[in-house]
N, CA, C, O and the ligand as a Tripos MOL2 file, in Angstrom:
@<TRIPOS>MOLECULE
protein
  229   227    58     0     0
PROTEIN
NO_CHARGES

@<TRIPOS>ATOM
      1 N        -162.7980  -72.3470 -207.4820 N.3       1 MET1
      2 CA       -161.3940  -71.9640 -207.3610 C.3       1 MET1
      3 C        -160.4680  -73.1380 -207.6890 C.2       1 MET1
      4 O        -160.5930  -74.2360 -207.1460 O.2       1 MET1
      5 N        -159.5490  -72.8610 -208.5880 N.am      2 VAL2
      6 CA       -158.6100  -73.9200 -209.0460 C.3       2 VAL2
      7 C        -157.3910  -73.9710 -208.1330 C.2       2 VAL2
      8 O        -156.7820  -72.9440 -207.8320 O.2       2 VAL2
      9 N        -157.0560  -75.1380 -207.7130 N.am      3 PHE3
     10 CA       -155.8700  -75.2910 -206.8870 C.3       3 PHE3
     11 C        -154.5930  -75.1060 -207.6970 C.2       3 PHE3
     12 O        -154.3960  -75.8080 -208.6890 O.2       3 PHE3
     13 N        -153.7290  -74.1890 -207.3070 N.am      4 GLN4
     14 CA       -152.4720  -73.9750 -207.9700 C.3       4 GLN4
     15 C        -151.3190  -74.4000 -207.0910 C.2       4 GLN4
     16 O        -151.0560  -73.7510 -206.0780 O.2       4 GLN4
     17 N        -150.6330  -75.4500 -207.4350 N.am      5 PRO5
     18 CA       -149.4820  -75.8820 -206.6360 C.3       5 PRO5
     19 C        -148.4060  -74.7860 -206.5950 C.2       5 PRO5
     20 O        -148.2230  -74.0550 -207.5690 O.2       5 PRO5
     21 N        -147.7190  -74.6810 -205.4940 N.am      6 SER6
     22 CA       -146.6830  -73.6770 -205.3850 C.3       6 SER6
     23 C        -145.5410  -73.9760 -206.3410 C.2       6 SER6
     24 O        -145.3800  -75.1070 -206.7990 O.2       6 SER6
     25 N        -144.7470  -72.9460 -206.6380 N.am      7 ARG7
     26 CA       -143.5970  -73.1160 -207.5450 C.3       7 ARG7
     27 C        -142.6570  -74.1890 -207.0170 C.2       7 ARG7
     28 O        -142.1240  -74.9820 -207.7940 O.2       7 ARG7
     29 N        -142.4400  -74.2240 -205.6700 N.am      8 ALA8
     30 CA       -141.4930  -75.1970 -205.1200 C.3       8 ALA8
     31 C        -142.0270  -76.6040 -205.2900 C.2       8 ALA8
     32 O        -141.2590  -77.5300 -205.5520 O.2       8 ALA8
     33 N        -143.3400  -76.7800 -205.1450 N.am      9 VAL9
     34 CA       -143.9260  -78.1250 -205.3160 C.3       9 VAL9
     35 C        -143.7850  -78.5670 -206.7980 C.2       9 VAL9
     36 O        -143.4260  -79.7070 -207.0920 O.2       9 VAL9
     37 N        -144.0760  -77.6370 -207.6980 N.am     10 ARG10
     38 CA       -143.9400  -78.0080 -209.1070 C.3      10 ARG10
     39 C        -142.5210  -78.3670 -209.4770 C.2      10 ARG10
     40 O        -142.2740  -79.3300 -210.2040 O.2      10 ARG10
     41 N        -141.5740  -77.5650 -208.9570 N.am     11 ALA11
     42 CA       -140.1390  -77.7990 -209.2540 C.3      11 ALA11
     43 C        -139.7260  -79.1910 -208.7310 C.2      11 ALA11
     44 O        -139.0080  -79.9220 -209.4140 O.2      11 ALA11
     45 N        -140.1700  -79.5430 -207.5520 N.am     12 SER12
     46 CA       -139.7670  -80.8440 -207.0000 C.3      12 SER12
     47 C        -140.4350  -81.9440 -207.8100 C.2      12 SER12
     48 O        -139.8580  -83.0220 -207.9490 O.2      12 SER12
     49 N        -141.5750  -81.7260 -208.3250 N.am     13 CYS13
     50 CA       -142.2470  -82.7430 -209.2220 C.3      13 CYS13
     51 C        -141.3980  -82.9330 -210.4850 C.2      13 CYS13
     52 O        -141.0990  -84.0630 -210.8720 O.2      13 CYS13
     53 N        -141.0170  -81.8300 -211.1170 N.am     14 GLU14
     54 CA       -140.3310  -81.9170 -212.3810 C.3      14 GLU14
     55 C        -138.9800  -82.5710 -212.3190 C.2      14 GLU14
     56 O        -138.5210  -83.1920 -213.2780 O.2      14 GLU14
     57 N        -138.3310  -82.4180 -211.1400 N.am     15 THR15
     58 CA       -136.9520  -82.9410 -211.0330 C.3      15 THR15
     59 C        -136.9220  -84.3580 -210.4790 C.2      15 THR15
     60 O        -135.8500  -84.9580 -210.4010 O.2      15 THR15
     61 N        -138.0590  -84.9070 -210.0960 N.am     16 LYS16
     62 CA       -138.0380  -86.2470 -209.5130 C.3      16 LYS16
     63 C        -138.5180  -87.3610 -210.5030 C.2      16 LYS16
     64 O        -139.2380  -87.1230 -211.4730 O.2      16 LYS16
     65 N        -138.0790  -88.5250 -210.1850 N.am     17 GLU17
     66 CA       -138.6110  -89.6720 -210.9380 C.3      17 GLU17
     67 C        -140.0660  -89.8300 -210.5870 C.2      17 GLU17
     68 O        -140.4700  -89.5630 -209.4550 O.2      17 GLU17
     69 N        -140.8420  -90.2520 -211.5270 N.am     18 ARG18
     70 CA       -142.2850  -90.4450 -211.3260 C.3      18 ARG18
     71 C        -142.6280  -91.9320 -211.4130 C.2      18 ARG18
     72 O        -142.1680  -92.6340 -212.3140 O.2      18 ARG18
     73 N        -143.4300  -92.3960 -210.4770 N.am     19 TYR19
     74 CA       -143.8670  -93.7720 -210.5020 C.3      19 TYR19
     75 C        -145.3610  -93.8230 -210.6080 C.2      19 TYR19
     76 O        -146.0650  -92.9100 -210.1780 O.2      19 TYR19
     77 N        -145.8540  -94.9370 -211.2030 N.am     20 ALA20
     78 CA       -147.2990  -95.0370 -211.4840 C.3      20 ALA20
     79 C        -148.0820  -95.4350 -210.2720 C.2      20 ALA20
     80 O        -149.2930  -95.2170 -210.2250 O.2      20 ALA20
     81 N        -147.4340  -96.0120 -209.2870 N.am     21 SER21
     82 CA       -148.1620  -96.4840 -208.1010 C.3      21 SER21
     83 C        -147.2900  -96.4570 -206.8770 C.2      21 SER21
     84 O        -146.0640  -96.4100 -206.9680 O.2      21 SER21
     85 N        -147.9380  -96.4890 -205.7180 N.am     22 GLU22
     86 CA       -147.1840  -96.5150 -204.4720 C.3      22 GLU22
     87 C        -146.3110  -97.7750 -204.4100 C.2      22 GLU22
     88 O        -145.1700  -97.7230 -203.9510 O.2      22 GLU22
     89 N        -146.8440  -98.8820 -204.8630 N.am     23 ALA23
     90 CA       -146.0840 -100.1260 -204.8300 C.3      23 ALA23
     91 C        -144.8070 -100.0340 -205.6280 C.2      23 ALA23
     92 O        -143.7580 -100.5100 -205.1940 O.2      23 ALA23
     93 N        -144.8970  -99.4000 -206.8360 N.am     24 GLU24
     94 CA       -143.7130  -99.2490 -207.6670 C.3      24 GLU24
     95 C        -142.6780  -98.3850 -206.9750 C.2      24 GLU24
     96 O        -141.4940  -98.7190 -206.9180 O.2      24 GLU24
     97 N        -143.1620  -97.2510 -206.4440 N.am     25 ALA25
     98 CA       -142.2170  -96.3090 -205.7890 C.3      25 ALA25
     99 C        -141.5590  -96.9800 -204.5880 C.2      25 ALA25
    100 O        -140.3730  -96.7770 -204.3300 O.2      25 ALA25
    101 N        -142.3390  -97.7850 -203.8490 N.am     26 ARG26
    102 CA       -141.7880  -98.4580 -202.6750 C.3      26 ARG26
    103 C        -140.7360  -99.4790 -203.0920 C.2      26 ARG26
    104 O        -139.7010  -99.5870 -202.4350 O.2      26 ARG26
    105 N        -140.9640 -100.2060 -204.1330 N.am     27 SER27
    106 CA       -140.0020 -101.2100 -204.5630 C.3      27 SER27
    107 C        -138.6600 -100.5050 -205.0230 C.2      27 SER27
    108 O        -137.5670 -101.0190 -204.7800 O.2      27 SER27
    109 N        -138.7890  -99.3480 -205.6740 N.am     28 ILE28
    110 CA       -137.5870  -98.6330 -206.0910 C.3      28 ILE28
    111 C        -136.8420  -98.1240 -204.8570 C.2      28 ILE28
    112 O        -135.6130  -98.1660 -204.8050 O.2      28 ILE28
    113 N        -137.6080  -97.6350 -203.8450 N.am     29 ALA29
    114 CA       -136.9290  -97.1490 -202.6030 C.3      29 ALA29
    115 C        -136.1700  -98.2780 -201.9360 C.2      29 ALA29
    116 O        -135.0840  -98.0650 -201.3970 O.2      29 ALA29
    117 N        -136.7290  -99.4700 -201.9690 N.am     30 LEU30
    118 CA       -136.1090 -100.6230 -201.3180 C.3      30 LEU30
    119 C        -134.8380 -101.0430 -202.1190 C.2      30 LEU30
    120 O        -133.8350 -101.4470 -201.5310 O.2      30 LEU30
    121 N        -134.9040 -100.9370 -203.4530 N.am     31 MET31
    122 CA       -133.7400 -101.2460 -204.2860 C.3      31 MET31
    123 C        -132.6270 -100.3080 -204.0350 C.2      31 MET31
    124 O        -131.4600 -100.6980 -204.0760 O.2      31 MET31
    125 N        -132.9640  -99.0170 -203.7630 N.am     32 ASN32
    126 CA       -131.9420  -97.9980 -203.5710 C.3      32 ASN32
    127 C        -131.3410  -98.0770 -202.1630 C.2      32 ASN32
    128 O        -130.2400  -97.5740 -201.9430 O.2      32 ASN32
    129 N        -132.0410  -98.6980 -201.2100 N.am     33 ALA33
    130 CA       -131.5440  -98.8040 -199.8660 C.3      33 ALA33
    131 C        -130.3530  -99.7360 -199.7730 C.2      33 ALA33
    132 O        -130.2170 -100.6670 -200.5670 O.2      33 ALA33
    133 N        -129.4950  -99.4840 -198.8030 N.am     34 ALA34
    134 CA       -128.3430 -100.3950 -198.5600 C.3      34 ALA34
    135 C        -128.8820 -101.7390 -198.1420 C.2      34 ALA34
    136 O        -129.9150 -101.8260 -197.4770 O.2      34 ALA34
    137 N        -128.1710 -102.8030 -198.5380 N.am     35 PRO35
    138 CA       -128.6470 -104.1530 -198.1940 C.3      35 PRO35
    139 C        -128.8530 -104.3290 -196.6860 C.2      35 PRO35
    140 O        -127.9790 -103.9650 -195.8990 O.2      35 PRO35
    141 N        -129.9790 -104.8730 -196.2850 N.am     36 GLY36
    142 CA       -130.2420 -105.1290 -194.8820 C.3      36 GLY36
    143 C        -130.7400 -103.9490 -194.1050 C.2      36 GLY36
    144 O        -130.9940 -104.0360 -192.9030 O.2      36 GLY36
    145 N        -130.8850 -102.7950 -194.8290 N.am     37 ARG37
    146 CA       -131.3520 -101.5770 -194.1590 C.3      37 ARG37
    147 C        -132.6950 -101.1410 -194.6800 C.2      37 ARG37
    148 O        -133.0580 -101.4370 -195.8180 O.2      37 ARG37
    149 N        -133.4380 -100.4300 -193.8390 N.am     38 ALA38
    150 CA       -134.7220  -99.8960 -194.3140 C.3      38 ALA38
    151 C        -134.5280  -98.8150 -195.3480 C.2      38 ALA38
    152 O        -133.5020  -98.1350 -195.3780 O.2      38 ALA38
    153 N        -135.5330  -98.6650 -196.1970 N.am     39 ALA39
    154 CA       -135.4410  -97.6310 -197.2410 C.3      39 ALA39
    155 C        -135.3650  -96.2490 -196.5890 C.2      39 ALA39
    156 O        -136.0820  -95.9520 -195.6340 O.2      39 ALA39
    157 N        -134.4960  -95.4340 -197.1210 N.am     40 ALA40
    158 CA       -134.3080  -94.0840 -196.5520 C.3      40 ALA40
    159 C        -135.3460  -93.0930 -197.1600 C.2      40 ALA40
    160 O        -135.5060  -91.9780 -196.6640 O.2      40 ALA40
    161 N        -136.0090  -93.5000 -198.1880 N.am     41 THR41
    162 CA       -137.0140  -92.6120 -198.7870 C.3      41 THR41
    163 C        -138.4090  -93.2240 -198.7340 C.2      41 THR41
    164 O        -138.5750  -94.4430 -198.7130 O.2      41 THR41
    165 N        -139.3700  -92.3720 -198.7120 N.am     42 LYS42
    166 CA       -140.7560  -92.8450 -198.5950 C.3      42 LYS42
    167 C        -141.5830  -92.3280 -199.8040 C.2      42 LYS42
    168 O        -141.4180  -91.1910 -200.2460 O.2      42 LYS42
    169 N        -142.4580  -93.1880 -200.3090 N.am     43 PRO43
    170 CA       -143.3060  -92.7290 -201.4090 C.3      43 PRO43
    171 C        -144.3890  -91.8090 -200.9250 C.2      43 PRO43
    172 O        -144.9200  -91.9670 -199.8260 O.2      43 PRO43
    173 N        -144.7220  -90.8120 -201.7850 N.am     44 TYR44
    174 CA       -145.8790  -89.9620 -201.5060 C.3      44 TYR44
    175 C        -146.5460  -89.6350 -202.8240 C.2      44 TYR44
    176 O        -145.8940  -89.5810 -203.8660 O.2      44 TYR44
    177 N        -147.8670  -89.4130 -202.7700 N.am     45 GLN45
    178 CA       -148.5700  -89.1020 -203.9780 C.3      45 GLN45
    179 C        -148.4770  -87.6210 -204.2540 C.2      45 GLN45
    180 O        -148.7380  -86.7800 -203.3940 O.2      45 GLN45
    181 N        -148.0910  -87.3270 -205.5020 N.am     46 CYS46
    182 CA       -147.8390  -85.9030 -205.8750 C.3      46 CYS46
    183 C        -149.1340  -85.1850 -206.2020 C.2      46 CYS46
    184 O        -150.0020  -85.7210 -206.8910 O.2      46 CYS46
    185 N        -149.2510  -83.9820 -205.7080 N.am     47 THR47
    186 CA       -150.4500  -83.1820 -205.9660 C.3      47 THR47
    187 C        -150.3590  -82.4470 -207.3300 C.2      47 THR47
    188 O        -151.3350  -81.8410 -207.7720 O.2      47 THR47
    189 N        -149.2200  -82.5050 -207.9670 N.am     48 VAL48
    190 CA       -149.0430  -81.8290 -209.2270 C.3      48 VAL48
    191 C        -149.4290  -82.7630 -210.4040 C.2      48 VAL48
    192 O        -150.2670  -82.4260 -211.2410 O.2      48 VAL48
    193 N        -148.7870  -83.9370 -210.4300 N.am     49 CYS49
    194 CA       -148.9710  -84.8180 -211.5510 C.3      49 CYS49
    195 C        -149.9050  -86.0180 -211.2170 C.2      49 CYS49
    196 O        -150.3630  -86.7170 -212.1210 O.2      49 CYS49
    197 N        -150.1730  -86.2370 -209.9330 N.am     50 GLY50
    198 CA       -151.0320  -87.3470 -209.5400 C.3      50 GLY50
    199 C        -150.2530  -88.6530 -209.5100 C.2      50 GLY50
    200 O        -150.8200  -89.6890 -209.1630 O.2      50 GLY50
    201 N        -148.9860  -88.6380 -209.8590 N.am     51 GLY51
    202 CA       -148.1810  -89.8420 -209.7610 C.3      51 GLY51
    203 C        -147.5120  -89.9080 -208.4000 C.2      51 GLY51
    204 O        -147.8760  -89.1790 -207.4770 O.2      51 GLY51
    205 N        -146.5000  -90.8190 -208.2850 N.am     52 TRP52
    206 CA       -145.8620  -91.0250 -206.9990 C.3      52 TRP52
    207 C        -144.4140  -90.6420 -207.1260 C.2      52 TRP52
    208 O        -143.7830  -90.9420 -208.1400 O.2      52 TRP52
    209 N        -143.8540  -89.9690 -206.0970 N.am     53 HIS53
    210 CA       -142.4700  -89.7120 -206.0360 C.3      53 HIS53
    211 C        -141.9030  -90.2680 -204.6930 C.2      53 HIS53
    212 O        -142.6440  -90.7510 -203.8360 O.2      53 HIS53
    213 N        -140.5950  -90.1780 -204.5600 N.am     54 LEU54
    214 CA       -139.9640  -90.5540 -203.3110 C.3      54 LEU54
    215 C        -139.4500  -89.3230 -202.6050 C.2      54 LEU54
    216 O        -138.8880  -88.4420 -203.2550 O.2      54 LEU54
    217 N        -139.6210  -89.2250 -201.2940 N.am     55 THR55
    218 CA       -139.0900  -88.1210 -200.5720 C.3      55 THR55
    219 C        -137.5950  -88.1250 -200.7520 C.2      55 THR55
    220 O        -136.9560  -89.1750 -200.6820 O.2      55 THR55
    221 N        -137.0160  -86.9240 -200.9900 N.am     56 SER56
    222 CA       -135.5660  -86.8430 -201.1800 C.3      56 SER56
    223 C        -134.9510  -86.8480 -199.8140 C.2      56 SER56
    224 O        -135.3990  -86.1670 -198.8910 O.2      56 SER56
    225 N        -133.9010  -87.6430 -199.7120 N.am     57 ARG57
    226 CA       -133.0070  -87.7040 -198.5290 C.3      57 ARG57
    227 C        -132.6710  -89.1700 -198.2290 C.2      57 ARG57
    228 O        -131.9380  -89.4540 -197.2820 O.2      57 ARG57
    229 ZN       -145.3260  -85.0550 -209.5580 Zn       58 ZN58
@<TRIPOS>BOND
     1     1     2 1
     2     2     3 1
     3     3     4 2
     4     3     5 am
     5     5     6 1
     6     6     7 1
     7     7     8 2
     8     7     9 am
     9     9    10 1
    10    10    11 1
    11    11    12 2
    12    11    13 am
    13    13    14 1
    14    14    15 1
    15    15    16 2
    16    15    17 am
    17    17    18 1
    18    18    19 1
    19    19    20 2
    20    19    21 am
    21    21    22 1
    22    22    23 1
    23    23    24 2
    24    23    25 am
    25    25    26 1
    26    26    27 1
    27    27    28 2
    28    27    29 am
    29    29    30 1
    30    30    31 1
    31    31    32 2
    32    31    33 am
    33    33    34 1
    34    34    35 1
    35    35    36 2
    36    35    37 am
    37    37    38 1
    38    38    39 1
    39    39    40 2
    40    39    41 am
    41    41    42 1
    42    42    43 1
    43    43    44 2
    44    43    45 am
    45    45    46 1
    46    46    47 1
    47    47    48 2
    48    47    49 am
    49    49    50 1
    50    50    51 1
    51    51    52 2
    52    51    53 am
    53    53    54 1
    54    54    55 1
    55    55    56 2
    56    55    57 am
    57    57    58 1
    58    58    59 1
    59    59    60 2
    60    59    61 am
    61    61    62 1
    62    62    63 1
    63    63    64 2
    64    63    65 am
    65    65    66 1
    66    66    67 1
    67    67    68 2
    68    67    69 am
    69    69    70 1
    70    70    71 1
    71    71    72 2
    72    71    73 am
    73    73    74 1
    74    74    75 1
    75    75    76 2
    76    75    77 am
    77    77    78 1
    78    78    79 1
    79    79    80 2
    80    79    81 am
    81    81    82 1
    82    82    83 1
    83    83    84 2
    84    83    85 am
    85    85    86 1
    86    86    87 1
    87    87    88 2
    88    87    89 am
    89    89    90 1
    90    90    91 1
    91    91    92 2
    92    91    93 am
    93    93    94 1
    94    94    95 1
    95    95    96 2
    96    95    97 am
    97    97    98 1
    98    98    99 1
    99    99   100 2
   100    99   101 am
   101   101   102 1
   102   102   103 1
   103   103   104 2
   104   103   105 am
   105   105   106 1
   106   106   107 1
   107   107   108 2
   108   107   109 am
   109   109   110 1
   110   110   111 1
   111   111   112 2
   112   111   113 am
   113   113   114 1
   114   114   115 1
   115   115   116 2
   116   115   117 am
   117   117   118 1
   118   118   119 1
   119   119   120 2
   120   119   121 am
   121   121   122 1
   122   122   123 1
   123   123   124 2
   124   123   125 am
   125   125   126 1
   126   126   127 1
   127   127   128 2
   128   127   129 am
   129   129   130 1
   130   130   131 1
   131   131   132 2
   132   131   133 am
   133   133   134 1
   134   134   135 1
   135   135   136 2
   136   135   137 am
   137   137   138 1
   138   138   139 1
   139   139   140 2
   140   139   141 am
   141   141   142 1
   142   142   143 1
   143   143   144 2
   144   143   145 am
   145   145   146 1
   146   146   147 1
   147   147   148 2
   148   147   149 am
   149   149   150 1
   150   150   151 1
   151   151   152 2
   152   151   153 am
   153   153   154 1
   154   154   155 1
   155   155   156 2
   156   155   157 am
   157   157   158 1
   158   158   159 1
   159   159   160 2
   160   159   161 am
   161   161   162 1
   162   162   163 1
   163   163   164 2
   164   163   165 am
   165   165   166 1
   166   166   167 1
   167   167   168 2
   168   167   169 am
   169   169   170 1
   170   170   171 1
   171   171   172 2
   172   171   173 am
   173   173   174 1
   174   174   175 1
   175   175   176 2
   176   175   177 am
   177   177   178 1
   178   178   179 1
   179   179   180 2
   180   179   181 am
   181   181   182 1
   182   182   183 1
   183   183   184 2
   184   183   185 am
   185   185   186 1
   186   186   187 1
   187   187   188 2
   188   187   189 am
   189   189   190 1
   190   190   191 1
   191   191   192 2
   192   191   193 am
   193   193   194 1
   194   194   195 1
   195   195   196 2
   196   195   197 am
   197   197   198 1
   198   198   199 1
   199   199   200 2
   200   199   201 am
   201   201   202 1
   202   202   203 1
   203   203   204 2
   204   203   205 am
   205   205   206 1
   206   206   207 1
   207   207   208 2
   208   207   209 am
   209   209   210 1
   210   210   211 1
   211   211   212 2
   212   211   213 am
   213   213   214 1
   214   214   215 1
   215   215   216 2
   216   215   217 am
   217   217   218 1
   218   218   219 1
   219   219   220 2
   220   219   221 am
   221   221   222 1
   222   222   223 1
   223   223   224 2
   224   223   225 am
   225   225   226 1
   226   226   227 1
   227   227   228 2
@<TRIPOS>SUBSTRUCTURE
     1 MET1         2 RESIDUE 1 A MET
     2 VAL2         6 RESIDUE 1 A VAL
     3 PHE3        10 RESIDUE 1 A PHE
     4 GLN4        14 RESIDUE 1 A GLN
     5 PRO5        18 RESIDUE 1 A PRO
     6 SER6        22 RESIDUE 1 A SER
     7 ARG7        26 RESIDUE 1 A ARG
     8 ALA8        30 RESIDUE 1 A ALA
     9 VAL9        34 RESIDUE 1 A VAL
    10 ARG10       38 RESIDUE 1 A ARG
    11 ALA11       42 RESIDUE 1 A ALA
    12 SER12       46 RESIDUE 1 A SER
    13 CYS13       50 RESIDUE 1 A CYS
    14 GLU14       54 RESIDUE 1 A GLU
    15 THR15       58 RESIDUE 1 A THR
    16 LYS16       62 RESIDUE 1 A LYS
    17 GLU17       66 RESIDUE 1 A GLU
    18 ARG18       70 RESIDUE 1 A ARG
    19 TYR19       74 RESIDUE 1 A TYR
    20 ALA20       78 RESIDUE 1 A ALA
    21 SER21       82 RESIDUE 1 A SER
    22 GLU22       86 RESIDUE 1 A GLU
    23 ALA23       90 RESIDUE 1 A ALA
    24 GLU24       94 RESIDUE 1 A GLU
    25 ALA25       98 RESIDUE 1 A ALA
    26 ARG26      102 RESIDUE 1 A ARG
    27 SER27      106 RESIDUE 1 A SER
    28 ILE28      110 RESIDUE 1 A ILE
    29 ALA29      114 RESIDUE 1 A ALA
    30 LEU30      118 RESIDUE 1 A LEU
    31 MET31      122 RESIDUE 1 A MET
    32 ASN32      126 RESIDUE 1 A ASN
    33 ALA33      130 RESIDUE 1 A ALA
    34 ALA34      134 RESIDUE 1 A ALA
    35 PRO35      138 RESIDUE 1 A PRO
    36 GLY36      142 RESIDUE 1 A GLY
    37 ARG37      146 RESIDUE 1 A ARG
    38 ALA38      150 RESIDUE 1 A ALA
    39 ALA39      154 RESIDUE 1 A ALA
    40 ALA40      158 RESIDUE 1 A ALA
    41 THR41      162 RESIDUE 1 A THR
    42 LYS42      166 RESIDUE 1 A LYS
    43 PRO43      170 RESIDUE 1 A PRO
    44 TYR44      174 RESIDUE 1 A TYR
    45 GLN45      178 RESIDUE 1 A GLN
    46 CYS46      182 RESIDUE 1 A CYS
    47 THR47      186 RESIDUE 1 A THR
    48 VAL48      190 RESIDUE 1 A VAL
    49 CYS49      194 RESIDUE 1 A CYS
    50 GLY50      198 RESIDUE 1 A GLY
    51 GLY51      202 RESIDUE 1 A GLY
    52 TRP52      206 RESIDUE 1 A TRP
    53 HIS53      210 RESIDUE 1 A HIS
    54 LEU54      214 RESIDUE 1 A LEU
    55 THR55      218 RESIDUE 1 A THR
    56 SER56      222 RESIDUE 1 A SER
    57 ARG57      226 RESIDUE 1 A ARG
    58 ZN58       229 GROUP 0 **** ****
């Protein structure tokens, strides 16, 4: 049985920036954070493309 990601998961993949590694995603999250504050987004590995995205918010 082939795993089929849900439409919502695929849509979130297509609309997000993709990073090659957790380290890259994490460094972008830190760059986007306000100075002196923790990153508001967290990297997670995507089940659709196998790359890394940041949680939106
Ligand atoms: Zn993806």
